[in-house]
BATIMI-39882 format. One record per residue: x, y, z of N, C-alpha, C, O in turn; residue in three letters. Coordinates in steps of 0.05 Angstrom, whole numbers, plus 5000, padded with zeros to 4 digits. Atoms other than C-alpha are relative to their C-alpha. Example, Ala and Ser with C-alpha at 12.3 -4.5 7.8 and 13.67 -1.06 7.14 Angstrom:
501849765000524649105156501850245000503950245013ALA
498449764999527349795143498550225014499550445018SER
// end
This chain:
502750115001973964782048500049774979501049804957UNK
500150235018972664102016498250064976496350214979UNK
501649965025969964081945497449855003497349625011UNK
502650134998962563941943499649794978500049854954UNK
500350215020961163281909497149964994495949744999UNK
502850025007954163421884499749864973501749794960UNK
500650125026950763121823500750194978500750444982UNK
499349845023952763371755498249934976497849694971UNK
501850045023948063461696501649984974503950074974UNK
498550005026949963331623500750284991502850334979UNK
499549735008949464081611502550115015504050275003UNK
497649914985954764191665502549934985504450094983UNK
497650095014959863781627500350134973502550184964UNK
499949865025958064121562501250285004502950374989UNK
499049734994959264811593502949995007504550164999UNK
497250034992965764571623501849974975504050084974UNK
498550035024968164361554500250264984502150304968UNK
500049755015966365051526501650225013502050435001UNK
498649794985970365441578502550104985502750354982UNK
497649905014976965471538499350184976500550394972UNK
500849845023973365731476498950275008499550474996UNK
501149744990969566261515502250185010502150425006UNK
497849844990975866491549501750114977502850334978UNK
498549925024979366521481498750244987500050414975UNK
501549785012973866991457500050255018498850455011UNK
499849774982975367451516497750045019497450265030UNK
502349974982968967321556500949965029502849815034UNK
499250014972969467411632499049755014497349775031UNK
500950254988968666681651502549865012504549824998UNK
497850154987973066311701499049745011500549555015UNK
501150254989968265781727497649924982496850064965UNK
502250115015962665351699497550185004496050234985UNK
502449844993957365781734500150264983498050354974UNK
499849755015960066401698499349964970498350144957UNK
500350065028959566061630497249914992496649884969UNK
502750115005952365801637498450174981497350064962UNK
501849845017948766401605501050024971499450094954UNK
498949985028953366371543499749744984500349744960UNK
500050265013952065641527497349884994497149674982UNK
502750125003944565541527499249964970498149764964UNK
500750035028943665671452501649784986500649634970UNK
498350215012949565231433499149725009499249534993UNK
501050264990946764671477497449924985497149694979UNK
502550065013939964721443500549914971498849764960UNK
499450075028943264631374501349724998501649624976UNK
498750265001946663971393498049784991495649804997UNK
501750225008943963331363499649815024500949845044UNK
500650194978941062771406502449835006502949765029UNK
497750174995947362351396502250165015503550045032UNK
498049844987951862931418499350045030501050035047UNK
500949974972947663031481500349745015500949755039UNK
499750264986947962291496502949965010503349835031UNK
497250024991955562341501500450145027501750045045UNK
499949864974954862851557498349875021499049885045UNK
501650164981949362441589501749775012501549715035UNK
498350224991954361861593502150105019502849975039UNK
498049894982959562311625498750055028500050005048UNK
501449954975954462521678499549745015499749745040UNK
500550264987952661791691502549895013502449795035UNK
497450104989959961591701500850165024501950045043UNK
499349844977961062171747498449925025499549895047UNK
501750074977955161971791500849735011500949695035UNK
499250274991957461241793502750025016503049895036UNK
497449974987964561461812499750125028501050035047UNK
500449884974962061901869498649815019499449805043UNK
501450194982957361371896501849785010501749705033UNK
498250214992962760841896502150105020502849965039UNK
498149884981967661301932498750045027500050005048UNK
501449964975962461471984499649745015500049735040UNK
500350264987961060731998502649905011502749795033UNK
497450094990968460582004500950155025501950025044UNK
499249844977969661152053498349925024499449915047UNK
501750084978963760922095500849735012500849695036UNK
499250274991966160202098502650015016503049845034UNK
497549984987973060422122499850135028501750135043UNK
500349874974970260792182499449795022497849615018UNK
500550194977970560422249497350065013496149885025UNK
502549924987964460812274498450174980499650294962UNK
501649835018958661152238500650295004501550385025UNK
499549714998959261892223498050125019495650085018UNK
501849874981956462312280498250194985498850304964UNK
502049835013950262712264501050294996500250424977UNK
499149735002953863372277502050054977502550284970UNK
498149965022958863242220498749984973500050034953UNK
501350025026953763132165499650284989499050475004UNK
500149745012953563702115497550044983497150264972UNK
502349975016947063572079497449945016495749805007UNK
502450034984941963602134497550094986495549954987UNK
502549925013936964002093499049814979496649794974UNK
500850185021936963482038498649755010497249624994UNK
501350244990934662922083497850065020496349885027UNK
502149924981930263302132497650104985497850304972UNK
502449925014923263342104498650215015498350215039UNK
501549784988919363972115497249915007495949784990UNK
502750094993912863852153497950134983498250364974UNK
502249885015906363962117498750225016498750225040UNK
501049764987902964622132497649935018497250065038UNK
502350074984896764272159500749895027499049885045UNK
499250124975900663942215502050185015503150095036UNK
498149824987905164532233498750105026496350165027UNK
501049924974904464722306501550235011504050255008UNK
498849774987905765362343499349985030497249895037UNK
500450024971906565402419497850195009496150125026UNK
501949804992902366042425499550204978500750174956UNK
500649805021899566632387502450174993502750254970UNK
497649845005906067012394501949864980503249994963UNK
498350155019909766452358498850014972500350004952UNK
501349995026904566492302500750264986501550274963UNK
499549745012905367242290502950054994503550214977UNK
497149965004912967202294501149824978503349874968UNK
499050195019913666622246500350134972498650304965UNK
499449885025916566802178499349804977500049574979UNK
500850165023913666542112501050134975501350384974UNK
499149905026916066612041498049914979497449674976UNK
501850065022911066661984501450034974502750234968UNK
498450025024913966461917498349944976496349804978UNK
501450065025911666461845502050034977503750214978UNK
498449995024915066331778498249994976496649804973UNK
501650005024911866521712501749874977504149884977UNK
498750145023913366151647498750094974496550214974UNK
501149955027912466251573498249774992498949614974UNK
501850215007906565791571500849735012502749705026UNK
499550284992906165041585500249834975498349824959UNK
499650165024908964561534498949715005498649635028UNK
501050274997906363851521501849825016504249885019UNK
498550184983908563271564502349864986504249774999UNK
497850145014912862961510502550184996504650084987UNK
497749825003917363581509501849985025500849955047UNK
498249994978923563591552499650245017499850235042UNK
500449754986922164311570496950045003495650124984UNK
502949964996915164331601499450295004497250384997UNK
500449714995916065061621502650154993504850034992UNK
497849835005920565641603499950235020498650435015UNK
500149794979921666051667500950274989503050294977UNK
499349745010921566791652499850225021500950445017UNK
500249804978919867151718499749865026498349665028UNK
500250114973920667001792499450235020500650445018UNK
500649814978917767361852499849865026498849635027UNK
500250124974918267221926499950235021501250445018UNK
500149814979916467601989500449865027499649635031UNK
499550094973918667512061497850135018497650385018UNK
502449904986912567582107499749885028500449655032UNK
500950104974910267522179497650165008497250394999UNK
502449854992903667712211500850245017499350445017UNK
499249784982907368152260501150244985500450474991UNK
498749795014911468562211499050054972499950244958UNK
500949985028907768462145502249924981503749744986UNK
498050075020911968442082502750135008502950385010UNK
497449904990919168502106502050054978503850224980UNK
498249965023922868442039498849864976497149684979UNK
500950135024921568241967502349944981504450074983UNK
497950095019925567901912498749974973496549854970UNK
501250025027924367961837502250014979504150164981UNK
498250015023927967791773498549924975496649764976UNK
500750115026926467721699502149794993504549854994UNK
498150225005929567051680500649974971498850004954UNK
499150055028933566921617499049724992500149525002UNK
501250275005929366351587501749844980503449954966UNK
498750175020931865771547498650034973496550154971UNK
501149985027930665721472497549824999497849585006UNK
502350185002923565461459500549774981502049804962UNK
499750235019923264771426499150084973497350254969UNK
500649945028922864781351497049964995495949755001UNK
502850015006915764931329498250105022495750115018UNK
501749924978913365201396500450305007499450395027UNK
499549724994915765931393497450165000496950325018UNK
502549855001908966191372498249935023496950105035UNK
501550094977905565771426500950145025499250235041UNK
498949874976910166061479499350305001498650405021UNK
500649715001909266781456497150065004496350265016UNK
502849964997901766711451499149975029497450125039UNK
500650044972901366441522500950245017499650325036UNK
499049774986905667021546498250254995497650405014UNK
501649775006901467541510497349995014496150205019UNK
502550024987895267271544500250035030498150065044UNK
499749984971898167331614501950235008501150465010UNK
498149804990904467691636501350184978502550384984UNK
499249845024906267951565503050054999503950234986UNK
497149995003913767841574500849874974500249644970UNK
499350115025916667741505502049775003503749765021UNK
498150224999920367091490502850094993504849995004UNK
497449895008925967471456499750294995497550394990UNK
500149725006927868191445499150175023498250405019UNK
500949854976926168411517502250215006504550155008UNK
498049794997929469091529501250015028503350135031UNK
498950004973930468981603502049765003501749564990UNK
498150224995936268561629498749765013497049795030UNK
501050254988934867841647502349865014504649905008UNK
498050134983938367411698500149704993498049584989UNK
499750285006941166721684499249825024498949925046UNK
500950194980939066101723501850005025500850005047UNK
498150034977945366071766499750245019499750215043UNK
500249764983944666791791497450015014497250085038UNK
502650004987937266711804499949825025499049905046UNK
500050184977938166101848501950095022501150075046UNK
498149914979944266381884498850235015499050245040UNK
501149764986940867041900497449935015496950055035UNK
502450084985934366691920500949875027499649925047UNK
499150134975938266271971501250215019500950195043UNK
499049794983941766901995497750175012497950275034UNK
502349854990934967242002498749875024498050015043UNK
501250144977932166712048501949965023501149955046UNK
497950034980938766612085499249795021498949855044UNK
500850214981936865942116502249945021504549925014UNK
498150084980940165762182500749704996499249564983UNK
499050285003944065112186498049805012497349835036UNK
501950204990939264522192497250105001495449945009UNK
502749894999933164982186499350094972500750254960UNK
500849945027929365032121497850215000495950185016UNK
502149795000925165652105497349884990497349684975UNK
502650095007917665572095499250144974498650384974UNK
500849895025915965682021497149914994496449684997UNK
502850055006908665732000499250124973500350324965UNK
501149905025904865811935497249904998496449735013UNK
502750115005897865701908500349724991502149654976UNK
499950295006896364961901500049954970501349764960UNK
500150055029894765021826502550104986502950044962UNK
497449915012901665351814502349825009504649855000UNK
497950154987905564831854501649844981504149834983UNK
498550175019907364361797501850174982504150104978UNK
498349845017909864921752502450115015504650115004UNK
497849894985914065251806502149795007504549845005UNK
498250224993917064591829501749924975504149884977UNK
498650095024918764401757502150214993504450134986UNK
498149795007922165071744502450005019504750045010UNK
497850014981926265031807501849774995504349794995UNK
498450245005928564321792501550034974503849944971UNK
498749965026930164521720502550185003504650124993UNK
497849824996934465101741502349875017504649925011UNK
498050134984937964681794501649794984504049764988UNK
498750215016939464111745501950124980504050004974UNK
498349885021942364581692502550135013504750115002UNK
497749854987946764991740501649825018503949905025UNK
498650164981948764431787499850105028501350015046UNK
500349884973946564851847497849855015495549835005UNK
501950154984943064431900498550205019499650295038UNK
501649814984937464871929498349865021498049965043UNK
501750154982932964341961497650175011496950155034UNK
502349844992927164841963497549844995497049744973UNK
502550145002920464511977497750195004497950375021UNK
502349824999913764841967497749875014497249635012UNK
502450084987907564792009497750174990498250394979UNK
502449855009900465011992499350215020499050165044UNK
500749784982898665692020497249965011496550075032UNK
502750054990891465452026500149845026498549895045UNK
499750154975893764952079501050175022500350135046UNK
499049824980897465502115497750175012497550195036UNK
502349844990891165932120498249845017497249925038UNK
501750184984887065342144501349955027499949955048UNK
498650054974892365202197499950245018499650215043UNK
500049764983892465922221497250045012497050125035UNK
502749984989884865942228499549785021498349845041UNK
500550224982884765262261501450045027500449975048UNK
498549954976890065482311498450195019498450165043UNK
501349804985885766072333497249925009496449975032UNK
502850064995878665792330499549715006497249645013UNK
500350294996879865042338497849894982496349704989UNK
502050095020875464962277501150054972502150264966UNK
498749985027877664822206498050114980495850004976UNK
501749905021874665252151500149834975502049674972UNK
500050165025872864952084502150114981502650354981UNK
497949925019878264962031498850184978500250354967UNK
501349845020873265251982499850295009500350474993UNK
500249734989872165852027502750145000502950374993UNK
497349895000879665952034500950094972502050304968UNK
499349935028880765931959498550244990499650414975UNK
501649775008875166431949501150265012501150474999UNK
498849764988878466911998502650084987503250324986UNK
497549945013885066851962499750104971501450234960UNK
500649925028881866961893498850285000496450314993UNK
501049734999881167711901501550174979503750104971UNK
498749825019882668281854499950295010500250484995UNK
500149744988882068871902502650154996502650394992UNK
497449875000889569011900501449984973503850024971UNK
498850035027890668891825501450264991503550254979UNK
499049755010891869631813501250175023501750415019UNK
498949854978894669821881503050074995504449914981UNK
497249915004901270201882501949825016501249715036UNK
497850164988907769841900499249715004500049585023UNK
500750284999904669161886501349854977502549644982UNK
498750125023907068991816502950094997503750295010UNK
497349905006914169041791499950254983497750314972UNK
500049755014916269681757499149984971497650154962UNK
500750035028915569421686497049944996495850064979UNK
502950065002908569121696498450245009496250284998UNK
501449764991906469751733499950214978497850334973UNK
499949795021908770221678498449924976497350104962UNK
501450095023905569801624497149915006495749814989UNK
502850064992899069691664499249724994497149664983UNK
500550295004899568931662499549875027501049915045UNK
500850104974896068551717501749765008502449745032UNK
498750254992899667881715503050065005504550124987UNK
497349954992906167971753500749805022499149775041UNK
499350204979909867441794500350125027499550015047UNK
499749874975911667931848497350095012496850065036UNK
502649924991904568201852498449775011497049805031UNK
501550234991901667501860500949925028499249845045UNK
499050064973906067391921499150215020498350145043UNK
500849784982904468071952497049985006496250035029UNK
502950024995896967961943499349785019497349805034UNK
500450214980897467311982500450115028498950065047UNK
499449884974900667702039497850205008497050215031UNK
502149814993895268242034497549855010496249945029UNK
502450164992889667722038500349895028498449915044UNK
499650114974892667392099500050225021498850195043UNK
500149774981893768072133497150095004496350145027UNK
502749914999886668282117498349825017496649915033UNK
501750204987883567642144500949935028499249875045UNK
498950114976888167462202501450195019501850125043UNK
498549814983891768072229498350085025499350075047UNK
501749934977885868302272499349765017498949795041UNK
500650254985884467582292502249955021501649875044UNK
497850044982891367542324500950255015503050265027UNK
499449754985891168252352502350164989503650305004UNK
497949855012896068552302498850244986496850224971UNK
501049765013895069272279501150014972503549964967UNK
499249985028895169372204501750244995501150465005UNK
498249785008900769802175500350004970499149834956UNK
499549995029903169992106501549764991501549704967UNK
498650255007907369352107498149774997498749574985UNK
502050225002901068932114498150044976497449854963UNK
501849935022896669292063501050254986502450414999UNK
499449755013897569832011498850235015496750205028UNK
500949774984896770522041497150084996495750135015UNK
502749925005890270692007498049805009495649875012UNK
501850214991887270032029500049975030498049905042UNK
499850044971889770012101498450215015497750175038UNK
501549794987885970662116497149935002495650055018UNK
502850065000879270352101499049825022496749825028UNK
500750174977879469862158498349764991498749664969UNK
501550255005874469292161497850044980496649854971UNK
502249955019869469632114500749934971499049924954UNK
499150065027873669462053499049734991499249545006UNK
501150255011870468922010502049894980502650024960UNK
498050125019875368451976498849934974500349904954UNK
501250055026870368291922499050274990497050385000UNK
500449725008870168951884497150064993495850225006UNK
502749955010863468931847498749734994499849574979UNK
501550245007858368371845497250094992495750205009UNK
502649925009852168501803497949815010498349565010UNK
502150174988845668241834498749844978497949954958UNK
501150185019843067631797497249915008496149734996UNK
502650084992836467581834497950084980498150294968UNK
502049955021830367541789497250025013496549885032UNK
502849974994823167761796499550025030497849885041UNK
500449944972823668021867498550265003498450424984UNK
501649764995819468561898501750255000504050255009UNK
498649744999821469291888499950115028497950085042UNK
499949884973823569641951499050284998500250454985UNK
501349735002819070241959501750225011501450455002UNK
498449794987824070602002502450084984503550294989UNK
497749935016829570581951499250174976497150124965UNK
500649835023829771111897502650084986504850084998UNK
497749915015834371351842502149794997501549554998UNK
497750185005841171051830500849855025502349665023UNK
499150134975842070871904499049725002500249555016UNK
501150274996837770251896501549794983500949554985UNK
498650205017842569931846502549895012503649705002UNK
497650104988848369831893499649985030498250145042UNK
500250044972848969561963501950195015503950285003UNK
498349834984851869992018502649865008502549645017UNK
497550144994859269842027500449945030501949765037UNK
499750054971858569892103498649745008499149645030UNK
501350264994854169262100501449764989500549544992UNK
498650225013859268842063501349825020501649585015UNK
498550154980862968612125498249965024497350155036UNK
501550064976859268272182500849735011502149574996UNK
499450264989859967682229498149804988495749844986UNK
501550215013857767042197499049805022500549745040UNK
501050204980853266552236501749755000503249694981UNK
498350234997856465922261499449784981501049604977UNK
500750215019852765492210501050064972500449914954UNK
498949935026856365842153502549844995503649725014UNK
497550155006862365532117502450155009504750045007UNK
497749854990866866072147500349935029498449845042UNK
499550064971870065982216498250175017497650405010UNK
501849874982865666182274501350265010503550265020UNK
499049754990866466922291502150144982503250344990UNK
498149875018870967082231498650184980496550104969UNK
501349815018869267692189500649924972502949844965UNK
499650065029868267572115498050154984496250274995UNK
501849865018864867872055497349864999497249624996UNK
502650125000857367762057498050194989497750424999UNK
501849825014852068062012497149935008496349705007UNK
502950044994844868152033498549954975499549984953UNK
501850075023839067951988498850254990497650415005UNK
501149775012836968481940497049974997496049754994UNK
502950015003829568661935499150124973496850194970UNK
500749885026829868921863499849784979501049574981UNK
500650205021827668571800502250004979503450214973UNK
498350025023832168321744503050005007503750035031UNK
497150004996839668291735501050285004499850474994UNK
499049744993843868861761500650184976499950414975UNK
499349845023846469081693497650094984497550304973UNK
502549935013839469061663498650245013497750425000UNK
501349784985836669501718501650264997500450474995UNK
498349765003842569981711499550134974499250384972UNK
500549895026841370071637497250124998496850334985UNK
502849905001833870151646499850265015498450445007UNK
500149754984835070681700501250234984500150454984UNK
498849795017839671071653498250094978498150324972UNK
501949945021834471031598497750175011497050374998UNK
502249854988828871281644500950285007499450475004UNK
498949744992833371841669500350194976499750424978UNK
499749845024834872081598497350094989497150314978UNK
502749935009827472071581498850235017497550415006UNK
501149804982825772491642501350274994499950484996UNK
498749755007830873021621499050114973498750354970UNK
501049915026828173031549497350125002496550304987UNK
502749904996821173151575500150275014498050405019UNK
// end
């Protein structure tokens, strides 16, 4: 097999120079990829002038490869046939989700999607070379027909935070996923292994690129982390991300020939019904009762799409579509767990009494929305009726508890 002539980063040449020393120390390294996790700290300690030397090596390598490619092309009597090209994925652009087309409903439910998320130790300022420090990755393989077919999860061995930003990174982690910057007792995976296993997980066919989706507000962070890992390891992944909001809009538009509003789609995806569902978070986040988990964020996207679209396309919900305790509830389950009534100075309902008047009936949460609503015509969604009680919900609840205690004391 011919040697792949991909681009080389300055870090690649630094690691290559460190190979003899690492082997002398008895470490199990035979290739550059094997030595990557042992060199990140040494690379961070280099001065700017020392790094410039490796940057120059990378530039000369790129120039040499490009000149050789041009020379080989000029010597050919005929252009290279399309079947002989080896980098089809790198030049074939993935279509945007809004223009993806399916022949029929069966093609929709059989299509496979990958939901991806990467968490970081905070976001660093734009003047820093390291905008993010990837620390956790989660991905699920999903289809409407089979639900969640497989999942992928790793804690990532992060790079050393820039000088002066360690507290910033740890504070950002403590506020979200709570993964420590250093001293984590669980094993972490280096960039090279993460990328290699991610590519093995999706197993793309030749000339066909998998469909990766994420939330639109996470797209910049995930793209940056993927490019960072690829540049350091020298592994060309060519993974492109699409917005999952556009996917949902396309799925609704395919069935109803009517495009729902993006605000409505975002609201449907912003749910917390499955935050504490079993088999949603990774084992460490589950045991420590931490909500923010990269794997859970991917699974909840799959749950939302299953909840909203499985019945639309005639697919029966299973444990692979929704958690077991949620799939039994059927259409009566409300994705917005509790919403306190904010209506003011409305008439009291004479028929309501006791604590029953403080909460709406869960059976009334799901109903068909009229065609003039911002939801697609005929699509079921959460809809709350107008309360006939006075004041804010929490105020009424406290007042009811006070009146009840007074009645017992009398």
